[in-house]
C-alpha positions as CSV (number, residue, x, y, z in Angstrom):
1,M,0.0,-0.1,0.0
2,H,1.3,3.5,-0.8
3,E,2.1,5.8,2.1
4,I,1.8,9.7,1.9
5,K,4.8,11.0,3.4
6,N,4.3,14.0,5.4
7,P,6.7,15.2,7.8
8,K,6.1,17.3,10.6
9,K,6.6,21.2,10.4
10,P,6.5,23.9,13.1
11,L,3.1,25.5,13.7
12,V,5.0,28.9,12.5
13,F,5.2,27.5,9.0
14,Y,1.4,27.3,8.6
15,Y,1.0,31.0,10.1
16,G,3.6,32.2,7.7
17,I,1.8,30.6,4.8
18,A,-1.4,32.4,5.8
19,L,0.4,35.6,6.3
20,L,1.5,35.2,2.7
21,A,-2.0,34.7,1.9
22,I,-3.0,38.0,3.5
23,F,-0.2,40.0,2.1
24,L,-1.3,39.0,-1.5
25,V,-4.9,39.8,-0.8
26,N,-4.2,43.0,0.4
27,V,-1.4,44.2,-2.4
28,L,-3.3,42.4,-5.1
29,A,-6.9,41.9,-4.4
30,M,-8.1,45.0,-2.3
31,P,-6.6,47.4,-4.8
32,Y,-8.6,45.7,-7.8
33,I,-11.7,46.0,-5.7
34,A,-11.4,49.2,-4.4
35,R,-11.0,50.4,-8.3
36,R,-14.1,48.5,-9.1
37,Q,-16.0,50.6,-6.7
38,I,-15.1,54.3,-8.0
39,K,-16.7,55.2,-11.2
40,E,-14.0,57.5,-13.3
41,V,-15.8,60.0,-16.0
42,D,-14.7,62.8,-17.8
43,Y,-14.9,66.5,-16.9
44,G,-17.8,66.9,-19.0
45,T,-19.8,64.7,-17.6
46,F,-19.0,66.2,-14.1
47,M,-20.0,69.8,-15.4
48,T,-23.2,68.4,-16.6
49,M,-24.2,66.7,-13.0
50,T,-23.2,69.9,-11.3
51,E,-25.4,72.0,-13.7
52,N,-28.3,69.5,-13.4
53,K,-27.9,69.6,-9.4
54,E,-27.0,65.9,-9.3
55,I,-24.0,66.4,-7.1
56,G,-24.0,65.1,-3.6
57,Q,-20.6,66.1,-1.8
58,V,-17.1,66.9,-3.3
59,Q,-13.8,66.4,-2.4
60,V,-11.5,68.4,-4.6
61,Q,-7.8,66.8,-4.2
62,D,-4.5,67.6,-5.4
63,N,-4.9,66.2,-8.8
64,Q,-8.2,64.9,-8.8
65,I,-12.1,65.5,-7.8
66,M,-13.9,62.5,-6.0
67,F,-17.7,63.3,-5.9
68,T,-21.1,61.5,-5.1
69,D,-24.4,61.7,-6.7
70,K,-27.4,63.1,-4.5
71,D,-28.4,59.8,-3.1
72,G,-24.6,59.3,-2.1
73,K,-24.7,55.7,-3.5
74,A,-22.3,55.9,-6.4
75,V,-18.6,57.3,-5.9
76,Y,-17.2,58.9,-9.1
77,K,-13.9,60.7,-9.7
78,T,-12.4,62.9,-12.4
79,G,-9.2,64.7,-13.5
80,L,-8.9,68.4,-12.0
81,M,-9.0,71.1,-14.7
82,N,-7.9,74.7,-14.5
83,D,-11.6,76.0,-13.9
84,P,-11.6,79.4,-11.9
85,D,-15.2,79.3,-11.3
86,L,-15.6,75.6,-10.3
87,V,-16.2,76.5,-6.5
88,Q,-18.9,79.2,-7.2
89,R,-20.8,76.5,-9.7
90,L,-20.6,73.7,-6.8
91,H,-22.0,76.3,-4.3
92,D,-25.0,77.2,-6.7
93,S,-25.5,73.3,-7.2
94,G,-26.2,72.7,-3.6
95,A,-23.2,70.6,-3.5
96,K,-21.5,69.9,0.4
97,F,-18.3,70.5,1.3
98,T,-18.3,69.7,4.8
99,S,-17.1,66.4,5.1
100,E,-14.4,64.3,3.0
101,I,-16.0,61.4,0.8
102,V,-13.0,58.9,0.9
103,E,-11.5,59.1,4.3
104,E,-8.0,58.1,4.6
105,M,-6.5,56.2,7.6
106,S,-3.3,56.8,9.4
107,P,-0.2,54.8,7.9
108,V,-0.5,53.1,11.7
109,M,-4.1,52.2,11.4
110,S,-4.0,51.1,8.0
111,F,-1.2,48.6,8.8
112,F,-3.2,47.2,12.0
113,V,-6.4,46.7,9.8
114,S,-4.7,45.2,6.6
115,W,-2.0,43.3,8.5
116,I,-2.5,42.6,12.3
117,L,-6.1,42.3,12.4
118,P,-6.6,39.8,9.9
119,M,-3.7,37.7,11.4
120,L,-5.4,37.8,15.0
121,I,-8.5,36.8,13.6
122,F,-7.1,33.8,11.7
123,I,-4.8,32.8,14.9
124,G,-7.8,33.0,17.0
125,I,-10.0,30.7,15.0
126,G,-7.2,28.3,14.0
127,Q,-6.9,28.0,18.2
128,F,-10.5,27.6,18.7
129,M,-10.8,24.7,16.4
130,S,-7.8,23.0,17.4
131,K,-9.2,22.8,20.8
132,Q,-12.5,21.6,19.7
133,M,-10.6,18.8,17.8
134,I,-8.4,18.0,20.8
135,K,-11.5,17.7,23.2
136,K,-13.5,15.3,20.5
137,A,-10.5,13.1,20.4
138,G,-9.9,12.7,24.1
139,G,-8.7,15.7,26.0
140,K,-5.6,17.4,26.2
141,N,-3.3,14.3,26.4
142,S,-4.1,13.4,23.0
143,M,-1.1,13.6,20.4
144,M,-2.4,15.2,17.3
145,F,-5.8,15.0,18.0
146,G,-5.8,11.2,19.1
147,M,-3.7,9.7,16.3
148,G,-1.1,8.7,19.1
149,K,-3.3,6.6,21.0
150,S,-3.4,3.0,19.9
151,N,-7.2,2.7,19.6
152,A,-7.2,-1.3,20.5
153,K,-10.0,-3.1,20.5
154,V,-10.3,-4.8,24.2
155,Y,-12.3,-7.7,25.2
156,V,-12.1,-8.0,28.6
157,K,-12.3,-11.3,30.3
158,S,-13.2,-12.8,26.8
159,A,-16.5,-11.1,26.2
160,E,-17.3,-12.8,23.1
161,G,-16.8,-16.1,25.3
162,I,-14.8,-17.9,22.7
163,K,-13.2,-21.2,24.1
164,F,-11.0,-24.0,22.3
165,D,-14.2,-26.2,21.7
166,D,-15.3,-23.4,19.5
167,V,-12.3,-23.9,17.3
168,A,-12.2,-27.0,15.4
169,G,-10.1,-28.6,13.0
170,E,-7.0,-27.1,14.4
171,D,-6.0,-29.4,17.2
172,E,-2.2,-29.2,16.8
173,A,-2.4,-25.6,16.8
174,K,-4.9,-25.9,20.2
175,E,-2.0,-28.1,21.5
176,N,0.8,-25.5,20.9
177,L,-1.3,-22.7,22.5
178,A,-2.4,-24.8,25.5
179,E,0.7,-24.2,27.2
180,I,0.3,-20.4,27.2
181,V,-3.1,-20.8,28.7
182,D,-1.3,-23.1,31.3
183,Y,1.4,-20.0,32.0
184,L,-1.5,-17.4,32.5
185,H,-3.5,-19.6,35.1
186,D,-0.6,-20.6,37.1
187,P,2.5,-18.7,36.3
188,N,4.4,-19.7,39.6
189,K,5.2,-23.3,38.7
190,Y,6.9,-22.0,35.4
191,K,8.8,-19.3,38.0
192,E,10.0,-21.8,40.0
193,I,11.8,-23.8,37.5
194,G,13.2,-20.7,36.0
195,A,11.1,-21.0,32.8
196,S,9.7,-18.1,30.7
197,M,7.2,-18.4,28.4
198,P,7.8,-17.0,24.8
199,K,7.6,-12.9,24.6
200,G,5.7,-13.6,21.2
201,I,3.8,-16.5,19.2
202,L,3.5,-16.3,15.5
203,L,0.5,-17.7,14.4
204,V,0.8,-18.3,10.6
205,G,-1.6,-19.8,7.8
206,P,-3.4,-19.6,4.7
207,P,-6.4,-17.0,5.0
208,G,-9.8,-18.2,6.7
209,T,-8.0,-20.9,8.7
210,G,-9.0,-19.3,12.4
211,K,-6.0,-17.6,13.5
212,T,-8.1,-14.6,14.9
213,M,-10.5,-16.9,16.7
214,L,-7.6,-19.1,18.1
215,A,-6.1,-15.9,19.9
216,K,-9.1,-15.1,21.3
217,A,-9.7,-18.7,22.5
218,V,-6.5,-18.6,24.1
219,A,-7.7,-15.3,25.9
220,G,-11.3,-17.0,26.5
221,E,-9.5,-20.1,28.0
222,A,-7.2,-18.0,30.3
223,N,-9.8,-15.4,31.1
224,V,-7.6,-12.7,30.9
225,P,-8.0,-9.3,28.9
226,F,-7.8,-9.5,25.1
227,F,-6.4,-6.2,23.2
228,S,-6.7,-6.8,19.5
229,M,-5.4,-4.7,16.9
230,S,-4.5,-5.1,13.2
231,G,-1.1,-3.9,11.6
232,S,-2.6,-1.5,9.3
233,E,-4.0,0.1,12.3
234,F,-0.5,1.5,13.4
235,V,0.6,2.8,9.9
236,E,-0.3,6.8,9.9
237,M,0.4,9.3,7.4
238,F,2.0,11.6,10.0
239,V,5.6,10.2,10.8
240,G,5.9,8.9,14.3
241,M,2.3,8.4,15.0
242,G,2.4,4.8,14.5
243,A,5.5,4.5,16.8
244,S,3.1,6.1,19.5
245,K,0.5,3.8,19.1
246,V,3.0,1.0,19.9
247,R,4.2,2.7,23.0
248,D,0.4,3.1,24.1
249,L,-0.8,-0.3,23.5
250,F,2.0,-1.8,25.3
251,K,1.5,0.9,28.1
252,Q,-2.1,0.0,28.3
253,A,-1.1,-4.2,28.2
254,K,1.1,-3.5,30.9
255,E,-1.4,-2.1,33.2
256,K,-3.7,-4.9,32.8
257,A,-1.4,-7.8,32.9
258,P,-1.8,-10.3,32.8
259,C,-3.1,-10.2,29.3
260,I,-2.8,-10.9,25.6
261,V,-2.0,-8.4,22.7
262,F,-3.2,-9.7,19.4
263,I,-1.8,-7.9,16.0
264,D,-3.6,-9.2,12.8
265,E,-1.8,-9.0,9.7
266,I,1.6,-8.0,11.4
267,D,3.3,-8.0,7.8
268,A,1.5,-4.4,7.4
269,I,4.4,-3.0,9.8
270,G,6.5,-5.9,9.8
271,K,8.2,-6.4,6.8
272,K,11.7,-6.6,6.1
273,R,13.8,-3.6,5.8
274,D,15.7,-3.4,2.7
275,G,18.1,-0.2,3.7
276,Q,17.6,1.6,0.7
277,L,16.8,5.4,0.6
278,G,13.3,6.8,0.3
279,G,11.9,3.9,1.9
280,N,8.5,4.4,4.0
281,D,10.1,5.8,7.2
282,E,7.0,5.8,9.0
283,R,6.4,1.8,8.7
284,E,10.1,1.4,9.8
285,Q,9.8,3.8,12.6
286,T,6.8,1.6,13.7
287,L,8.6,-1.6,13.5
288,N,11.7,-0.1,14.9
289,Q,9.4,0.8,18.3
290,L,7.6,-2.7,18.2
291,L,11.1,-4.6,18.3
292,T,12.1,-1.9,21.4
293,E,9.0,-2.5,23.1
294,M,9.4,-6.4,23.0
295,D,12.8,-6.1,24.3
296,G,11.5,-4.0,27.1
297,F,9.6,-6.3,29.0
298,E,10.8,-10.0,30.7
299,G,8.8,-13.2,29.6
300,N,7.6,-13.6,32.8
301,T,5.5,-10.1,33.2
302,G,2.1,-11.6,32.1
303,V,1.9,-10.1,28.7
304,I,1.9,-12.4,25.8
305,I,1.9,-11.3,22.4
306,L,0.3,-13.2,19.5
307,A,0.8,-11.9,16.0
308,A,-0.9,-13.5,12.8
309,T,0.4,-13.1,9.2
310,N,-0.4,-15.2,5.7
311,R,3.4,-14.3,4.3
312,P,5.6,-15.3,7.2
313,E,8.3,-14.9,4.3
314,S,8.2,-11.5,4.2
315,L,8.5,-10.3,8.1
316,D,12.0,-8.7,9.1
317,P,14.5,-11.1,10.6
318,A,14.7,-8.7,13.6
319,L,11.0,-9.7,14.3
320,T,11.2,-13.3,14.0
321,R,14.5,-14.2,16.0
322,P,14.5,-15.9,19.4
323,G,13.5,-13.3,22.3
324,R,10.9,-11.7,20.0
325,F,8.4,-14.1,18.4
326,D,10.1,-17.1,20.0
327,R,7.4,-19.6,18.8
328,R,5.6,-20.3,15.2
329,V,2.2,-22.1,15.4
330,P,1.4,-23.3,11.8
331,V,-2.6,-23.0,11.4
332,E,-2.9,-25.0,8.1
333,L,-5.7,-25.9,5.8
334,P,-8.1,-28.9,8.2
335,D,-7.4,-32.2,6.9
336,L,-10.6,-34.6,6.7
337,K,-11.1,-35.3,10.4
338,G,-10.8,-31.6,10.8
339,R,-12.8,-30.6,8.2
340,E,-15.8,-32.9,9.5
341,A,-15.3,-31.6,13.0
342,I,-15.4,-28.0,11.7
343,L,-18.8,-28.7,9.8
344,K,-20.4,-30.0,12.8
345,V,-19.5,-27.3,15.3
346,H,-21.0,-24.7,12.6
347,A,-24.1,-26.7,11.8
348,K,-25.1,-26.6,15.6
349,K,-25.9,-23.0,14.7
350,I,-28.6,-24.4,12.2
351,K,-31.3,-27.1,11.8
352,V,-30.4,-29.5,9.9
353,S,-31.5,-33.2,8.9
354,D,-30.8,-36.2,11.5
355,D,-29.6,-38.3,8.0
356,V,-26.8,-35.7,7.4
357,D,-23.7,-37.5,6.2
358,F,-21.1,-34.9,7.3
359,N,-18.1,-37.4,6.5
360,K,-19.2,-37.5,2.8
361,V,-19.5,-33.4,2.9
362,A,-16.1,-33.1,4.1
363,R,-14.5,-35.4,1.6
364,M,-16.6,-33.4,-1.1
365,A,-14.9,-30.2,0.4
366,S,-11.7,-31.5,0.1
367,G,-9.1,-28.0,0.6
368,A,-11.5,-25.8,2.0
369,S,-10.7,-23.7,5.0
370,G,-12.6,-23.3,8.0
371,A,-14.1,-19.7,6.9
372,E,-15.3,-21.6,3.6
373,L,-16.7,-24.8,5.7
374,A,-18.7,-21.9,7.7
375,N,-19.7,-20.4,4.3
376,I,-20.9,-24.1,3.2
377,I,-23.1,-24.6,6.2
378,N,-24.6,-20.9,5.9
379,E,-25.2,-21.6,2.0
380,A,-27.3,-25.1,2.9
381,A,-29.7,-23.0,5.3
382,L,-30.5,-20.0,2.9
383,R,-31.1,-22.9,0.3
384,A,-33.4,-24.6,2.8
385,V,-35.3,-21.3,3.4
386,R,-35.5,-20.6,-0.3
387,D,-37.3,-24.0,-0.8
388,K,-39.5,-23.5,2.2
389,R,-38.4,-25.9,4.4
390,K,-37.6,-26.0,8.1
391,F,-34.1,-27.9,8.3
392,A,-31.3,-28.3,5.8
393,T,-30.6,-31.7,4.0
394,Q,-27.7,-33.7,2.6
395,A,-28.7,-32.2,-0.8
396,D,-28.6,-28.5,0.7
397,L,-25.2,-29.3,1.9
398,E,-23.7,-30.9,-1.2
399,E,-25.1,-28.2,-3.6
400,S,-23.7,-25.5,-1.2
401,I,-20.3,-27.2,-2.1
402,E,-20.9,-26.7,-5.5
403,V,-22.0,-22.8,-4.9
404,V,-18.6,-22.2,-3.0
405,I,-16.7,-24.1,-5.8
406,A,-18.1,-23.1,-8.7
407,G,-20.9,-20.5,-7.9
408,Y,-24.7,-20.5,-8.2
409,Q,-26.4,-22.2,-11.1
410,K,-26.9,-20.0,-14.2
411,K,-31.1,-20.7,-14.8
412,N,-31.1,-18.0,-17.7
413,A,-28.1,-19.2,-19.2
414,I,-29.8,-21.4,-22.4
415,L,-27.3,-23.8,-24.2
416,T,-27.9,-24.6,-27.5
417,N,-28.4,-28.1,-28.3
418,K,-25.0,-28.6,-30.3
419,E,-23.2,-26.6,-27.1
420,K,-25.2,-28.8,-24.7
421,L,-24.0,-31.9,-26.3
422,V,-20.5,-30.7,-26.7
423,V,-20.3,-30.0,-22.7
424,S,-21.6,-33.4,-22.6
425,Y,-18.9,-35.3,-24.2
426,H,-16.2,-32.8,-22.7
427,E,-17.1,-33.5,-19.4
428,I,-17.6,-37.5,-19.6
429,G,-14.1,-37.3,-21.7
430,H,-13.0,-36.0,-18.3
431,A,-14.9,-38.7,-15.8
432,L,-13.9,-41.8,-18.3
433,V,-10.2,-40.9,-18.4
434,A,-10.1,-40.2,-14.5
435,A,-11.9,-43.8,-14.1
436,K,-9.7,-46.1,-16.7
437,Q,-6.8,-45.1,-14.9
438,T,-5.5,-45.7,-11.5
439,N,-4.4,-43.8,-8.9
440,S,-7.2,-41.5,-9.7
441,A,-9.9,-40.0,-7.4
442,P,-13.4,-41.5,-8.0
443,V,-15.7,-39.7,-9.9
444,Q,-18.4,-38.1,-7.4
445,K,-20.8,-35.9,-9.5
446,I,-20.8,-34.7,-13.3
447,T,-22.8,-31.6,-14.5
448,I,-23.7,-29.9,-17.2
449,I,-25.6,-27.0,-15.6
450,P,-23.9,-23.5,-16.2
451,R,-22.5,-21.7,-13.1
452,T,-22.1,-18.1,-12.1
453,S,-18.4,-19.0,-12.2
454,G,-18.2,-19.3,-16.1
455,A,-18.2,-22.8,-16.0
456,L,-20.5,-24.5,-18.2
457,G,-20.3,-27.8,-16.5
458,Y,-17.8,-29.9,-14.4
459,T,-16.7,-33.1,-13.1
460,M,-16.4,-33.7,-9.2
461,Q,-14.0,-36.2,-7.9
462,V,-13.4,-36.7,-4.5
463,E,-10.7,-38.6,-2.6
464,E,-11.3,-41.4,0.0
465,G,-9.2,-39.9,2.7
466,N,-6.5,-37.8,3.3
467,H,-3.8,-37.5,0.7
468,Y,-0.7,-35.5,1.5
469,L,1.9,-37.0,-1.0
470,M,1.7,-37.5,-4.8
471,T,3.7,-39.5,-6.9
472,K,4.9,-38.7,-10.5
473,E,2.3,-41.1,-12.0
474,E,-0.3,-39.8,-10.0
475,I,0.3,-36.3,-11.1
476,E,0.8,-37.4,-14.9
477,N,-2.9,-39.2,-14.4
478,K,-4.2,-35.7,-13.2
479,I,-2.8,-34.4,-16.3
480,A,-4.3,-36.7,-18.7
481,T,-7.5,-36.4,-16.9
482,Y,-7.5,-32.6,-17.4
483,T,-6.6,-33.0,-21.3
484,G,-9.6,-35.7,-21.4
485,G,-12.2,-32.9,-22.0
486,R,-10.6,-31.3,-25.0
487,A,-9.4,-34.8,-26.6
488,A,-13.3,-36.2,-26.2
489,E,-14.2,-33.0,-28.4
490,E,-11.4,-33.9,-31.0
491,I,-12.5,-37.6,-31.2
492,I,-16.3,-36.7,-31.3
493,F,-16.6,-33.7,-33.2
494,G,-13.2,-33.4,-35.2
495,S,-12.5,-29.7,-33.6
496,V,-11.8,-27.9,-30.5
497,T,-13.8,-25.3,-28.3
498,T,-12.9,-22.8,-25.8
499,G,-14.1,-24.9,-23.1
500,A,-10.7,-26.4,-22.1
501,S,-9.2,-23.2,-20.9
502,N,-9.2,-23.7,-17.5
503,D,-8.2,-27.6,-17.9
504,I,-5.0,-26.4,-20.1
505,E,-4.1,-23.9,-17.3
506,Q,-4.4,-26.3,-14.5
507,A,-2.5,-28.8,-16.7
508,T,0.1,-26.8,-17.5
509,K,0.6,-25.4,-14.0
510,L,1.3,-29.4,-13.1
511,A,3.8,-30.3,-15.6
512,R,6.0,-27.2,-15.2
513,A,5.9,-27.8,-11.2
514,M,6.8,-31.5,-11.8
515,I,10.3,-30.5,-13.8
516,T,11.0,-26.9,-11.9
517,R,9.6,-27.9,-8.2
518,Y,9.3,-31.9,-7.6
519,G,12.7,-32.8,-9.4
520,M,10.5,-35.3,-11.4
521,S,12.6,-34.4,-14.8
522,D,15.5,-37.1,-15.8
523,D,17.5,-34.3,-17.1
524,F,17.2,-31.7,-14.4
525,D,17.3,-34.3,-11.5
526,M,16.8,-32.7,-8.1
527,M,17.9,-29.3,-9.4
528,A,15.7,-26.5,-7.6
529,L,14.6,-24.2,-10.9
530,E,11.8,-22.1,-9.6
531,T,11.1,-20.5,-6.2
532,V,7.3,-20.4,-4.3
533,N,6.7,-16.7,-3.3
534,N,3.6,-16.3,-0.9
535,Q,3.1,-20.1,-0.1
536,Y,-0.4,-19.3,1.6
537,L,-1.8,-16.6,-0.8
538,G,-1.6,-18.5,-3.9
539,G,1.7,-19.9,-4.0
540,D,3.2,-17.6,-7.0
541,A,6.4,-19.2,-8.2
542,S,9.2,-17.3,-10.1
543,L,12.0,-19.4,-12.0
544,V,15.4,-19.0,-11.1
545,C,17.8,-20.4,-14.3
546,S,19.1,-19.1,-17.3
547,A,17.3,-18.4,-20.4
548,E,18.6,-21.5,-22.0
549,T,17.3,-23.6,-19.1
550,Q,13.9,-21.8,-19.6
551,T,13.9,-23.0,-23.5
552,E,14.4,-26.5,-22.0
553,I,11.8,-26.5,-19.5
554,D,9.3,-25.0,-22.1
555,R,10.3,-28.0,-24.4
556,Q,9.8,-30.6,-21.5
557,V,6.7,-29.2,-20.4
558,K,5.1,-29.1,-24.1
559,E,6.2,-33.2,-24.5
560,L,4.8,-33.8,-21.0
561,I,1.4,-32.5,-21.8
562,K,1.3,-33.7,-25.4
563,R,2.0,-37.4,-23.7
564,Q,-0.7,-37.4,-21.5
565,H,-3.0,-35.6,-24.0
566,E,-2.4,-38.7,-26.3
567,K,-2.8,-41.2,-23.5
568,A,-6.2,-39.6,-22.5
569,A,-7.4,-39.8,-26.6
570,K,-6.2,-43.5,-26.5
571,I,-8.4,-44.1,-23.4
572,L,-11.6,-42.8,-24.9
573,L,-10.7,-44.3,-28.7
574,D,-10.7,-47.7,-26.4
575,N,-13.9,-47.1,-24.6
576,R,-15.8,-45.1,-27.4
577,T,-19.1,-46.9,-27.2
578,K,-18.9,-46.1,-23.4
579,L,-17.9,-42.7,-24.3
580,D,-21.4,-42.3,-26.7
581,E,-23.7,-44.0,-23.9
582,L,-22.6,-42.0,-21.0
583,A,-22.5,-38.8,-23.0
584,K,-26.2,-39.4,-24.0
585,F,-27.3,-39.9,-20.8
586,L,-25.5,-36.9,-19.2
587,Y,-27.1,-34.8,-22.1
588,E,-30.6,-36.0,-21.2
589,K,-30.3,-35.6,-17.3
590,E,-28.1,-32.9,-17.2
591,T,-26.5,-33.9,-14.1
592,I,-25.7,-37.7,-12.7
593,T,-24.1,-38.9,-9.8
594,G,-20.8,-40.9,-9.6
595,E,-23.0,-44.2,-8.5
596,E,-24.8,-43.7,-11.8
597,F,-22.1,-43.0,-14.0
598,M,-19.9,-46.1,-12.8
599,Q,-23.2,-48.6,-13.2
600,I,-23.1,-47.6,-17.0
601,L,-19.5,-47.8,-17.2
602,N,-19.2,-51.5,-15.6
603,A,-22.5,-52.9,-17.2
């Protein structure tokens, strides 16, 4: 995020700006306005107005005559001429000579009115507004209208009532944090042996895995105050304000110890310092103040700092060294058992049918985070309400998984018969190649109903259990499955469509990873050719090799995908009868289950 650098300037600087503005108004604008108010006429007009007795007051100056009309509303001036009878004519016209029209001020009074008085008014208004803003921001001790205060959210004695039982699917993380809870309950047994708790604990993992909820659960279990603040809240546009907020936060924490301080998205202030000129001084000052504060209290003061991030690789080494954030607790995506437990926890909040199989739903939701699983339960409840039912069913849960993965059904998207037939063959091509290969996940569902994500259809495969490692053969089979849809189009229609764009992307990504990251190439062996960036945020990778090597990688990726494409085509040609039969069945029903697919395939 781009930060605006606004270094502090003395108050006299701003007053100087105001003074310059007043000077320009007086020198340039006021004379112009004055000239606009006095109308200049020729001497003949003046004489005519005198004879017609239209003049009110007159002032004869050294080089000009200033006069008003009879009503005194308009002011005129004209040049002074050699006119001996002027006084007599003015007297006869009834003009008054008793007072001057334009009263000149003394130099001292003029300077006071033009300069001193506007400046005093400006300063008075500024001081009044400053006091009002300070009063609203929290009194006289507020720094820069309250910007120096931490504004941390405080949940005293776990106001939200979150405990470890409310956090499912993260048993390892809870075990790591249970020791902190025990210390906050009974610190003496740790002090007796001379042990001290870690000053800081870093929770790392993908978005939506429950890092913030875990931190609140620790505070709930320990029954201590919980200070919560986001890393981005420390960064201000005024230099030094972020550091001031850090000081204020730790001051409050020490006063309420034992307590827990939670800093979410700490990478907003804890990024590595590159040492280059022109960097963000405010962020670095905030980070330096945080490091100083962590060094300023002992591990037995009762203040535990928890922080969460999705980007641990971007943190400054000074922040993650021993003595600062001593312990790193991974909060990973839940496994099958964890997903089932999370689904059951969230299902308690809604009404569900007694025959719901959470294990099956958990297997279908492979790779989902805790937040996504909570969303699946909520989508199932919403679907039940739309269908005017009092509880969610198994069908609601399975459909909600598809909503999260592929989006809602596009009921207004009408495919032509030809397009519908192409999509049917495409999806059966995927399913048939997957079913005829070993080490492939079973087919769970096939549909050709368009979704809001843009997919015209999809084939869902579900692993039987947890799957942490993939062999070279399994990855190759997966690539062949991706190419099965395009291969079916080529065999049946002799042409190809744009429907395989996502398949191509996924197959290429897998094939490239086999060569550059997994060491599954005979030529490169175990040579690392690619590094992964942002492991928990998409896992983007960048090549670390020469241009010649990149060319060779491209060649091997191309050959690998082509081999699997040819393998998929051979499988479909060998099972052409089943391909036609299954595609026709899918075309008519639009959605079929894995059981229906296998019955026809094995018949």
